[in-house]
C-alpha positions, 0 to 999 in steps of 0.5 A: 500499499505504501502508507500504513492504515494507521497513518491514512486513518489519521490523515483523513480523520476529518473525512472518517469522522464526518462519515460517521456523523452522516451514518448517525443521522441516516441510521436510527437504532429504533429502526429494526432494519438500521439496527441490524445493518450497524450490527452486521457492519460491527461484526464484519470488523470484529471478525476481520472480514474487511480488507483495506487492499490498496490506497492510491496517493495520487487520487487519494483513493482507497480500494477495500473488500468486504467478505459477505455472502459474496465478495463486496468491493467498496471504493473510498474517494477521500478527495471527492468525499465519496464512498461507492460500493457494488452491492445493489443497496442504495445510500448506507449499506453494511459494507460502507459502514463497515469500511468506515468503521474499520478505518475508525478503529485506528483513531477511535473506539468503535466499541464507544461509538456503537454504545453511544449510537445505541443510547439514542434508541428510546422506542422501538418503532416496530413495537409501536407499529404493531400496536396500531393507535394514533398516539403510537403513529404520533410517537413514531414520527416524533422518535424519527424526527427527533433523531434527524432534527434534534429539539431546538435546532433550526433547519434551513429551508433547503434541507427540509426536503431531504429530511422529510424524504428520510423520515418517510423512507424509515416510517415507510418500513412499518407501513400496514400490510392491509391495503385498506390501512395503507392510504390513512397511514401515508396520509397521517404520516405526511401531515404529522411530519409536516406539522412537527417539522414546520416548527423548526424550519426557518420559514421567516427567512424562506418567505422573505428571500430568494428561498421562497421559490425553493420552499414553495416547490417543496411544499407543492410537491408534498401537497400533490402527494397528499392529494393523490393519497386523499384520492386513493382513500376516497375510493375505499370504504372506511373501517370503524376502526379508523375513526380515532385516526380521522379524529387525530388528523382533524386535530393535526390539520387544525394545529397546522393551520392555527398554530404554525406561522408563515405561508398562511395561503398554503396552510389553508390550502391543506385545511380546505383540502381535508375539509372538502374531501376527507371530513365530509360529515355535517356533525364533524363540521359542526363540532369543528366550528364550535371548537374554533369559537372556543379556541385559545386566543393565545395559541393562534398565530397572528397571520390567521384571519379566524373570521376567514376560517369560520367562513369555511364552515359557513359554506359547509353548513350553508349559513349564508347570512353569517358568510355575508356578515363576515365578508364585510370586514375583508381587507386587501392583505386577506385576498390570497386567503379569500381566493382559496376560499372562492375556489373551495366554494366553487369546488363544491358547486356552491354558487351562492357562496362563490358569488358572494366571496368574489363580489366582496373581493372585487372592490379590493382587487386593484389594490391587491394586484398592484400593491401586494403581488410581485410583478412576476406573480401578477399575470398568473394570478389574473389568469387564475382569478379570471377563471373563477369570475367566469363562473359568476354573473356580473353587471356591466359595471362590475365587469368594467371594474374587474378588468380595470383592476387587471390593468395590463395583465387582463388584456387577454381576458378583457379582449375576450369579454369585448368580443363576446359583447361584439364591441369591436371598436373597443377591442381595437382601441384596447390593443392600441392602448397596450400595443403588443405583437400580431401573434399576441393579437391572434391569442386575443381574438383577431381572427374573430374581429376579421370575421365580424368587423374586418375594417376595424383591424386596419389601424392595428395592422398599419401600426404593427407594419410601421413598427417593423419598418422602423427597425430598418432591417430586411428581416423586419421589412419582410415581416412588415410585408406579411402584415400588410398582406394581412391588412390587404386581405381585411381591406378586401374583405370590408370592400375597402379596395380603393383605400388599400390602393391609395394606402400602399401607394402612400407607403411606397412614396413615404419610404422611397429611400428605403431600397430594401423595403421597396424590393420586398413590397415588389416581391410581395405583389403589394404595389398596384 
């Protein structure tokens, strides 16, 4: 080898200790499979089944073999902080662990390390899982997360996805065998992990920094998994024995909404999802409303608009008078929450509640879009909110208020509204006020205007053609000719052939010094 194993171990002591910390984080003594893995790794070291065969100083690579059921090869890349094994097991396997422990025995006590690792075992997850109760399931989550994230540690938001995936991989080993129990187990673990971990994630920084997109992606991914699990659960009949688990889920979802902080819109989405598809009994809704009215104020997060949460149950119980009374106090900073509430009412086909909420939001839309949303969020928000408003009947004044609030972000939906009302002159005026491109005009209904009132489109074609000419390049001149061809077709369709002849001659005369443009005009057969 050219260097003693002892010298190598001391040289790479930092790497070895870091790998042991990684092992401690990844493997939990309460998980039967993890405990067995470490036990077999320790046995391999004691039994001298680990051979550190060859070290290459130039690449700082150690080649080792472990005598197992078959000979297994392990490669340690010290420089790259990597350890690889040719067995099929992902992440930590007994071969990798045994090699790290074989190196560690030269700089520390393997026996002391094993004893310290085993002291972290406080509960046996297998025993908890075999006695199926909500309390035991919560204890399993607490045991796994306490190991991954010790009490008091604040987790940076970029690490949350890895922690959650690791927790699920450990808890999934105790998934019930009965198929009817599997969806509720998965759903219970999703909510319990999210609720427990939320307290220790640095969400204040995530909500106010560039980490927002990362965390929102993580949350949306978990939300999609929860949706799919609920969909799977809704297709199965409920067992009487699952009632206590649904009762505990109700408590967890309530805690998640009322007692956690930040991202109120997403917390409310979880709450609404459960009350829309999981908690469907009227009795349960009445009990929840009563609990909310008596909830200890000091426990409620300051970002929770409690009156809005009451509105969820006014919708469920069809108490429209109380709903309308609460809607009188809506403020611009609550608009995102009420948007979720409107979607909730619409998903339940409750036309009266949807109508009441959306009309209460209408006077505040302008202030909310321009003052509370980032510019990058406005286009998507306008598109989504417009889909909701499309489902209710608005007066002409309310329609104008809506599209006025949308501003430049609502040009497309306002165009569709004007076409529906056959107000083609206003459609043209709108696109002269907010110029864009011919391709965008086509998405806004240009073809319909050409079919119904082709003469109205002539000023628009003129504007966009001259915009291309002013770019003063042959490519732009070709695009201008294409637009003039459309204009010629519209003029012919509207019976304005003489106007077209005069117009194109004027253009030719006005730009007679632009030789390339004159050539393109001749190629396009636009000249008389």
